[in-house]
N, CA and C atoms as an extended XYZ file, in Angstrom:
303
Properties=species:S:1:pos:R:3:atomname:S:1:resname:S:1:resid:I:1 pbc="F F F"
N       115.323      102.829      114.113 N   MET     1
C       115.843      102.501      112.805 CA  MET     1
C       114.984      101.405      112.202 C   MET     1
N       114.755      101.475      110.940 N   GLY     2
C       113.998      100.463      110.230 CA  GLY     2
C       114.611      100.262      108.872 C   GLY     2
N       114.064       99.325      108.147 N   GLY     3
C       114.644       99.086      106.853 CA  GLY     3
C       113.705       98.383      105.908 C   GLY     3
N       114.133       98.307      104.659 N   VAL     4
C       113.420       97.613      103.606 CA  VAL     4
C       114.390       96.626      102.989 C   VAL     4
N       113.945       95.397      102.856 N   ARG     5
C       114.767       94.368      102.214 CA  ARG     5
C       113.872       93.658      101.215 C   ARG     5
N       114.389       93.371      100.034 N   THR     6
C       113.611       92.711       98.994 CA  THR     6
C       114.298       91.424       98.585 C   THR     6
N       113.496       90.353       98.528 N   THR     7
C       113.972       89.086       97.981 CA  THR     7
C       113.253       88.870       96.654 C   THR     7
N       113.474       87.742       96.027 N   SER     8
C       112.853       87.503       94.728 CA  SER     8
C       111.336       87.396       94.809 C   SER     8
N       110.770       87.120       95.983 N   HIS     9
C       109.326       86.940       96.104 CA  HIS     9
C       108.633       87.891       97.082 C   HIS     9
N       109.401       88.588       97.937 N   THR    10
C       108.789       89.353       99.025 CA  THR    10
C       109.572       90.617       99.332 C   THR    10
N       108.828       91.662       99.705 N   HIS    11
C       109.417       92.867      100.284 CA  HIS    11
C       109.233       92.755      101.791 C   HIS    11
N       110.276       93.026      102.568 N   PHE    12
C       110.204       93.003      104.021 CA  PHE    12
C       110.482       94.407      104.545 C   PHE    12
N       109.599       94.914      105.376 N   LEU    13
C       109.774       96.200      106.036 CA  LEU    13
C       109.978       95.912      107.518 C   LEU    13
N       110.827       96.672      108.180 N   SER    14
C       111.009       96.446      109.616 CA  SER    14
C       111.161       97.771      110.343 C   SER    14
N       110.723       97.763      111.599 N   ALA    15
C       110.831       98.955      112.440 CA  ALA    15
C       110.942       98.526      113.889 C   ALA    15
N       111.794       99.203      114.637 N   ASP    16
C       111.939       98.937      116.064 CA  ASP    16
C       110.833       99.669      116.814 C   ASP    16
N       109.888       98.913      117.328 N   VAL    17
C       108.773       99.473      118.103 CA  VAL    17
C       108.775       98.880      119.508 C   VAL    17
N       109.958       98.591      120.025 N   SER    18
C       110.096       97.906      121.318 CA  SER    18
C       109.557       98.730      122.489 C   SER    18
N       109.342      100.017      122.288 N   ARG    19
C       108.786      100.863      123.359 CA  ARG    19
C       107.278      100.680      123.503 C   ARG    19
N       106.658       99.907      122.594 N   PHE    20
C       105.197       99.804      122.561 CA  PHE    20
C       104.732       98.360      122.662 C   PHE    20
N       103.496       98.200      123.094 N   GLU    21
C       102.843       96.897      123.132 CA  GLU    21
C       102.097       96.711      121.808 C   GLU    21
N       101.834       95.461      121.425 N   ALA    22
C       101.162       95.178      120.155 CA  ALA    22
C        99.844       95.939      119.977 C   ALA    22
N        98.984       96.053      121.009 N   PRO    23
C        97.725       96.788      120.809 CA  PRO    23
C        97.908       98.284      120.530 C   PRO    23
N        99.101       98.815      120.817 N   ASP    24
C        99.372      100.234      120.601 CA  ASP    24
C        99.817      100.540      119.169 C   ASP    24
N       100.018       99.491      118.346 N   ILE    25
C       100.616       99.646      117.019 CA  ILE    25
C        99.560       99.452      115.941 C   ILE    25
N        99.522      100.386      114.988 N   VAL    26
C        98.590      100.297      113.863 CA  VAL    26
C        99.393      100.399      112.571 C   VAL    26
N        99.138       99.474      111.643 N   VAL    27
C        99.779       99.501      110.333 CA  VAL    27
C        98.693       99.751      109.300 C   VAL    27
N        98.891      100.762      108.458 N   THR    28
C        97.928      101.056      107.402 CA  THR    28
C        98.638      101.041      106.053 C   THR    28
N        97.878      100.722      105.011 N   ALA    29
C        98.404      100.718      103.654 CA  ALA    29
C        97.425      101.449      102.758 C   ALA    29
N        97.952      102.369      101.965 N   ASN    30
C        97.141      103.131      101.025 CA  ASN    30
C        97.949      103.242       99.742 C   ASN    30
N        97.421      102.633       98.676 N   ASN    31
C        98.176      102.520       97.430 CA  ASN    31
C        99.483      101.812       97.766 C   ASN    31
N       100.607      102.374       97.528 N   LEU    32
C       101.884      101.729       97.828 CA  LEU    32
C       102.554      102.322       99.057 C   LEU    32
N       101.808      103.111       99.813 N   HIS    33
C       102.327      103.742      101.020 CA  HIS    33
C       101.924      102.919      102.249 C   HIS    33
N       102.894      102.529      103.050 N   VAL    34
C       102.638      101.792      104.290 CA  VAL    34
C       103.080      102.695      105.441 C   VAL    34
N       102.197      102.845      106.432 N   THR    35
C       102.498      103.675      107.590 CA  THR    35
C       102.376      102.843      108.855 C   THR    35
N       103.382      102.956      109.699 N   ILE    36
C       103.347      102.347      111.033 CA  ILE    36
C       103.158      103.490      112.012 C   ILE    36
N       102.146      103.374      112.856 N   HIS    37
C       101.922      104.392      113.882 CA  HIS    37
C       101.709      103.676      115.211 C   HIS    37
N       102.431      104.113      116.214 N   ALA    38
C       102.283      103.554      117.555 CA  ALA    38
C       102.126      104.706      118.535 C   ALA    38
N       101.291      104.479      119.532 N   GLU    39
C       101.024      105.538      120.508 CA  GLU    39
C       100.768      104.899      121.867 C   GLU    39
N       101.472      105.395      122.863 N   ARG    40
C       101.257      104.921      124.237 CA  ARG    40
C       100.554      106.045      124.989 C   ARG    40
N        99.457      105.672      125.652 N   VAL    41
C        98.646      106.655      126.366 CA  VAL    41
C        98.809      106.428      127.867 C   VAL    41
N        99.084      107.509      128.601 N   ALA    42
C        99.243      107.442      130.058 CA  ALA    42
C        97.882      107.263      130.719 C   ALA    42
N        97.899      106.962      132.002 N   GLU    43
C        96.654      106.751      132.748 CA  GLU    43
C        95.743      107.968      132.740 C   GLU    43
N        96.326      109.163      132.621 N   ASP    44
C        95.508      110.379      132.606 CA  ASP    44
C        94.947      110.690      131.218 C   ASP    44
N        95.230      109.816      130.232 N   GLY    45
C        94.710      110.001      128.883 CA  GLY    45
C        95.624      110.765      127.949 C   GLY    45
N        96.717      111.285      128.464 N   ALA    46
C        97.662      112.030      127.633 CA  ALA    46
C        98.567      111.056      126.872 C   ALA    46
N        98.956      111.412      125.676 N   VAL    47
C        99.880      110.598      124.903 CA  VAL    47
C       101.268      110.762      125.505 C   VAL    47
N       101.849      109.645      125.950 N   SER    48
C       103.154      109.718      126.594 CA  SER    48
C       104.307      109.382      125.645 C   SER    48
N       104.008      108.721      124.538 N   ASP    49
C       105.040      108.372      123.567 CA  ASP    49
C       104.356      108.049      122.247 C   ASP    49
N       104.978      108.431      121.145 N   SER    50
C       104.414      108.094      119.841 CA  SER    50
C       105.534      107.835      118.841 C   SER    50
N       105.194      107.130      117.784 N   PHE    51
C       106.154      106.734      116.758 CA  PHE    51
C       105.402      106.643      115.441 C   PHE    51
N       105.970      107.193      114.375 N   THR    52
C       105.401      107.053      113.039 CA  THR    52
C       106.538      106.816      112.065 C   THR    52
N       106.344      105.845      111.190 N   GLN    53
C       107.323      105.570      110.144 CA  GLN    53
C       106.553      105.253      108.870 C   GLN    53
N       107.017      105.808      107.754 N   LYS    54
C       106.342      105.619      106.475 CA  LYS    54
C       107.293      104.974      105.476 C   LYS    54
N       106.720      104.102      104.653 N   PHE    55
C       107.470      103.420      103.610 CA  PHE    55
C       106.727      103.585      102.290 C   PHE    55
N       107.463      103.692      101.198 N   LEU    56
C       106.890      103.673       99.863 CA  LEU    56
C       107.385      102.394       99.200 C   LEU    56
N       106.445      101.531       98.844 N   LEU    57
C       106.801      100.252       98.243 CA  LEU    57
C       106.929      100.365       96.729 C   LEU    57
N       107.680       99.456       96.119 N   PRO    58
C       107.757       99.421       94.657 CA  PRO    58
C       106.409       99.022       94.045 C   PRO    58
N       106.267       99.273       92.768 N   ALA    59
C       105.002       99.025       92.068 CA  ALA    59
C       104.592       97.556       92.055 C   ALA    59
N       105.522       96.634       92.284 N   ASP    60
C       105.175       95.212       92.241 CA  ASP    60
C       104.702       94.655       93.587 C   ASP    60
N       104.424       95.521       94.545 N   ALA    61
C       103.980       95.068       95.873 CA  ALA    61
C       102.509       94.656       95.834 C   ALA    61
N       102.201       93.506       96.436 N   ASP    62
C       100.835       92.993       96.538 CA  ASP    62
C       100.314       93.294       97.941 C   ASP    62
N        99.708       94.465       98.122 N   LEU    63
C        99.263       94.879       99.455 CA  LEU    63
C        98.165       93.981      100.015 C   LEU    63
N        97.417       93.300       99.160 N   LEU    64
C        96.372       92.402       99.657 CA  LEU    64
C        96.968       91.186      100.367 C   LEU    64
N        98.215       90.867      100.070 N   GLY    65
C        98.874       89.739      100.719 CA  GLY    65
C        99.755       90.143      101.883 C   GLY    65
N        99.694       91.406      102.278 N   MET    66
C       100.556       91.923      103.336 CA  MET    66
C       100.224       91.279      104.685 C   MET    66
N       101.255       90.978      105.449 N   SER    67
C       101.068       90.465      106.812 CA  SER    67
C       102.159       91.070      107.685 C   SER    67
N       101.941       91.046      109.006 N   CYS    68
C       102.968       91.585      109.896 CA  CYS    68
C       103.035       90.771      111.173 C   CYS    68
N       104.201       90.842      111.801 N   SER    69
C       104.407       90.148      113.072 CA  SER    69
C       105.363       90.971      113.920 C   SER    69
N       105.276       90.750      115.215 N   LEU    70
C       106.118       91.459      116.170 CA  LEU    70
C       107.059       90.442      116.805 C   LEU    70
N       108.369       90.662      116.662 N   THR    71
C       109.340       89.730      117.223 CA  THR    71
C       109.405       89.908      118.741 C   THR    71
N       109.935       88.925      119.464 N   PRO    72
C       110.042       89.046      120.918 CA  PRO    72
C       110.865       90.259      121.374 C   PRO    72
N       111.807       90.718      120.543 N   ASP    73
C       112.617       91.875      120.928 CA  ASP    73
C       112.045       93.196      120.425 C   ASP    73
N       110.786       93.192      119.948 N   GLY    74
C       110.095       94.436      119.622 CA  GLY    74
C       110.309       94.991      118.230 C   GLY    74
N       110.697       94.153      117.288 N   VAL    75
C       110.835       94.599      115.910 CA  VAL    75
C       109.587       94.178      115.134 C   VAL    75
N       108.923       95.137      114.536 N   LEU    76
C       107.763       94.859      113.704 CA  LEU    76
C       108.277       94.510      112.314 C   LEU    76
N       107.871       93.347      111.802 N   VAL    77
C       108.278       92.905      110.473 CA  VAL    77
C       107.026       92.793      109.615 C   VAL    77
N       107.003       93.527      108.514 N   ILE    78
C       105.883       93.509      107.580 CA  ILE    78
C       106.357       92.803      106.320 C   ILE    78
N       105.615       91.780      105.913 N   SER    79
C       105.936       91.024      104.702 CA  SER    79
C       104.925       91.378      103.628 C   SER    79
N       105.420       91.746      102.456 N   VAL    80
C       104.555       92.118      101.341 CA  VAL    80
C       104.996       91.310      100.122 C   VAL    80
N       104.141       90.369       99.672 N   PRO    81
C       104.522       89.585       98.492 CA  PRO    81
C       104.682       90.473       97.259 C   PRO    81
N       105.498       90.014       96.347 N   ARG    82
C       105.672       90.718       95.076 CA  ARG    82
C       104.720       90.111       94.044 C   ARG    82
N       104.116       90.951       93.229 N   LEU    83
C       103.296       90.489       92.115 CA  LEU    83
C       104.224       90.006       91.009 C   LEU    83
N       103.910       88.867       90.430 N   ASN    84
C       104.720       88.326       89.333 CA  ASN    84
C       106.211       88.407       89.642 C   ASN    84
N       106.622       87.736       90.712 N   PRO    85
C       108.038       87.819       91.081 CA  PRO    85
C       108.931       87.287       89.970 C   PRO    85
N       110.093       87.873       89.877 N   ASP    86
C       111.085       87.457       88.900 CA  ASP    86
C       111.630       86.094       89.320 C   ASP    86
N       111.523       85.078       88.469 N   PRO    87
C       111.991       83.743       88.861 CA  PRO    87
C       113.508       83.643       88.957 C   PRO    87
N       114.225       84.626       88.414 N   ARG    88
C       115.689       84.595       88.497 CA  ARG    88
C       116.127       84.985       89.909 C   ARG    88
N       117.141       84.357       90.438 N   PRO    89
C       117.626       84.747       91.765 CA  PRO    89
C       118.206       86.151       91.739 C   PRO    89
N       118.085       86.838       92.852 N   LEU    90
C       118.665       88.178       92.956 CA  LEU    90
C       120.177       88.066       93.002 C   LEU    90
N       120.833       88.969       92.318 N   THR    91
C       122.291       88.964       92.338 CA  THR    91
C       122.840       89.936       93.369 C   THR    91
N       121.996       90.846       93.831 N   SER    92
C       122.419       91.762       94.878 CA  SER    92
C       121.193       92.134       95.709 C   SER    92
N       121.440       92.713       96.859 N   GLU    93
C       120.364       93.092       97.763 CA  GLU    93
C       120.566       94.546       98.148 C   GLU    93
N       119.463       95.287       98.178 N   SER    94
C       119.522       96.681       98.592 CA  SER    94
C       118.849       96.833       99.932 C   SER    94
N       119.492       97.516      100.839 N   VAL    95
C       118.923       97.793      102.149 CA  VAL    95
C       118.873       99.301      102.300 C   VAL    95
N       117.679       99.823      102.581 N   LEU    96
C       117.503      101.254      102.773 CA  LEU    96
C       117.255      101.521      104.244 C   LEU    96
N       117.918      102.492      104.806 N   VAL    97
C       117.703      102.870      106.194 CA  VAL    97
C       116.670      103.975      106.218 C   VAL    97
N       115.628      103.782      107.008 N   ILE    98
C       114.540      104.744      107.122 CA  ILE    98
C       114.651      105.403      108.494 C   ILE    98
N       114.641      106.717      108.533 N   SER    99
C       114.731      107.408      109.824 CA  SER    99
C       113.351      107.722      110.358 C   SER    99
N       113.243      107.844      111.672 N   ASP   100
C       111.981      108.189      112.317 CA  ASP   100
C       111.549      109.587      111.878 C   ASP   100
N       110.221      109.767      111.820 N   LEU   101
C       109.714      111.094      111.461 CA  LEU   101
C       109.511      111.926      112.692 C   LEU   101
């Protein structure tokens, strides 16, 4: 399970990748599409586990400022600043649940 949360200055994307080590995880961004792909390879070279999750960001996402971190419990958190953030505080928050592909 993963999600998208937006504050007045940042979009946060999250995904549970606890089955993988950090070197197994690749995050790519193309236009407003962010893809998380993780793959664990067995000793014989065969792929033993894989994970892919895709997000579509709003038009105000600043992909050049994107950063990510992996929490100790295996949740990948991607932070994407908003371009020209609205200085007014948010009155509500939307959380979208993203299912694995």
